[in-house]
C-alpha positions in Angstrom: 29.2 -14.3 -7.2 26.3 -12.0 -6.0 24.1 -13.7 -8.5 25.3 -17.3 -7.3 24.8 -16.6 -3.5 21.3 -15.7 -4.8 20.6 -18.4 -6.4 21.1 -20.2 -3.0 18.0 -18.6 -1.6 14.4 -19.7 -2.1 12.7 -15.9 -3.1 9.0 -16.7 -3.8 5.8 -14.8 -4.6 3.5 -13.4 -1.5 1.9 -15.4 0.4 -1.6 -13.7 0.3 -4.0 -13.4 3.3 -7.8 -13.1 3.3 -9.9 -12.1 5.9 -13.0 -13.2 3.5 -13.6 -17.3 3.6 -13.6 -18.2 0.0 -12.4 -14.7 -1.2 -16.0 -13.5 -1.3 -16.2 -9.4 -1.3 -18.6 -7.0 -1.3 -19.0 -3.8 -4.0 -18.1 -0.3 -2.0 -16.6 -2.4 1.1 -13.0 -2.0 1.8 -10.8 -4.6 1.3 -7.6 -5.2 3.2 -4.6 -6.4 1.1 -1.9 -8.1 3.6 0.8 -10.8 3.0 1.9 -13.5 5.6 5.5 -12.8 6.1 8.2 -15.5 6.5 11.9 -15.4 5.2 10.8 -17.6 1.6 7.9 -14.7 1.0 8.8 -11.8 2.4 12.7 -11.9 4.0 14.7 -11.3 5.3 17.2 -14.0 3.7 20.3 -14.2 3.3 23.0 -16.6 1.8 26.6 -17.1 0.5 28.9 -17.4 -2.3 32.6 -18.1 -2.8 35.1 -18.3 -5.3 38.8 -17.7 -5.3 39.6 -16.2 -1.7 36.3 -13.8 -2.4 32.9 -14.4 -0.6 30.2 -12.3 -1.1 27.2 -12.3 1.2 23.8 -11.6 -0.3 20.5 -10.8 1.6 16.9 -10.4 0.2 14.0 -8.1 1.7 10.8 -7.7 0.0 10.8 -3.9 -0.6 7.3 -3.2 -2.0 4.1 -5.2 -3.6 2.2 -4.2 -6.6 -1.2 -5.4 -6.5 -3.5 -5.5 -9.8 -6.9 -6.1 -8.5 -8.5 -7.8 -11.6 -11.1 -4.6 -12.4 -8.3 -2.3 -13.8 -6.7 -1.2 -10.6 -3.6 -1.3 -9.1 -2.6 -0.8 -5.8 1.2 -0.6 -4.6 2.1 -1.1 -1.4 5.5 -0.2 0.5 5.4 -3.0 3.1 3.6 -6.1 4.1 -0.1 -4.7 4.6 -2.2 -4.4 7.7 -3.8 -7.6 8.9 -7.4 -6.9 9.2 -9.4 -7.4 12.9 -13.3 -7.4 12.9 -12.8 -4.5 15.1 -11.6 -2.2 12.1 -15.4 -3.2 11.0 -15.6 -1.3 7.4 -12.9 1.1 7.5 -10.4 1.1 5.0 -7.2 -0.4 6.1 -4.3 2.0 7.3 -1.8 0.8 4.8 -2.8 -1.4 1.6 -6.4 -2.1 0.6 -8.6 -1.4 -2.3 -12.4 -0.6 -2.7 -14.1 -2.3 -5.7 -16.4 -0.3 -7.3 -18.2 -3.5 -9.7 -19.2 -6.6 -9.1 -17.1 -9.7 -10.7 -20.3 -11.3 -11.7 -18.9 -10.0 -15.8 -15.6 -11.4 -15.3 -14.2 -14.6 -16.4 -15.5 -17.2 -14.2 -17.6 -14.7 -12.2 -14.0 -13.9 -10.2 -11.4 -11.1 -10.5 -8.2 -12.7 -11.0 -5.5 -11.0 -8.1 -2.0 -10.7 -8.9 0.5 -9.6 -6.2 3.8 -9.0 -7.6 6.8 -8.5 -4.8 9.6 -6.3 -5.5 12.7 -8.2 -3.6 15.8 -6.0 -2.8 18.8 -7.7 -2.6 22.1 -6.4 -1.2 25.3 -7.9 -2.0 28.5 -7.1 -0.3 32.3 -8.6 -1.1 32.6 -10.0 3.2 35.9 -11.6 2.7 38.9 -11.3 0.3 37.6 -8.4 -1.9 37.9 -4.8 -0.5 34.4 -3.9 0.3 32.8 -3.7 -2.6 28.7 -3.8 -2.7 25.4 -3.1 -4.6 21.7 -4.2 -5.3 20.2 -7.0 -7.4 16.5 -6.9 -7.9 13.9 -9.7 -8.6 10.1 -9.9 -8.8 8.2 -12.7 -8.1 3.9 -13.2 -8.5 0.9 -14.5 -6.9 -2.2 -15.0 -7.6 -5.5 -15.3 -6.2 -9.7 -15.5 -7.2 -12.0 -13.1 -5.8 -15.5 -12.8 -6.0 -17.1 -9.7 -5.7 -20.6 -9.6 -5.2 -23.4 -6.9 -4.6 -25.5 -6.0 -1.7 -29.2 -5.1 -2.4 -31.7 -3.8 0.2 -35.5 -5.4 -0.6 -38.4 -3.6 1.2 
């Protein structure tokens, strides 16, 4: 019945935010990673299912996001990340970030494919007619974006 409650939910992949227009970044400059939060992309979200006098209620929320950066690096973040503010300048994100060490010019199409995989933690409990049983399920969802990583060279 817990799985039936989960089927009523709309659990999507992360809504990836990007502070750079057209996803353009620079080698050696920290990239801040965060997601926009909504019930369908981060949670929480709840649904119930009933059968034979028993009702199960499930609540889902993202517990972590694993970012595959496209350059071979993987970054695991326990929360949604911190929204970049221009006042932060070139500092690293306090919660979720990455620094590219090489340009994406050699990658297919000149961009890296960034993949964010959210793990939804789904807690369920029998709320009527079943005597206090509970448990947890997990589900993963992915989103992708292309990022171009360029180099800045000083000309004298």
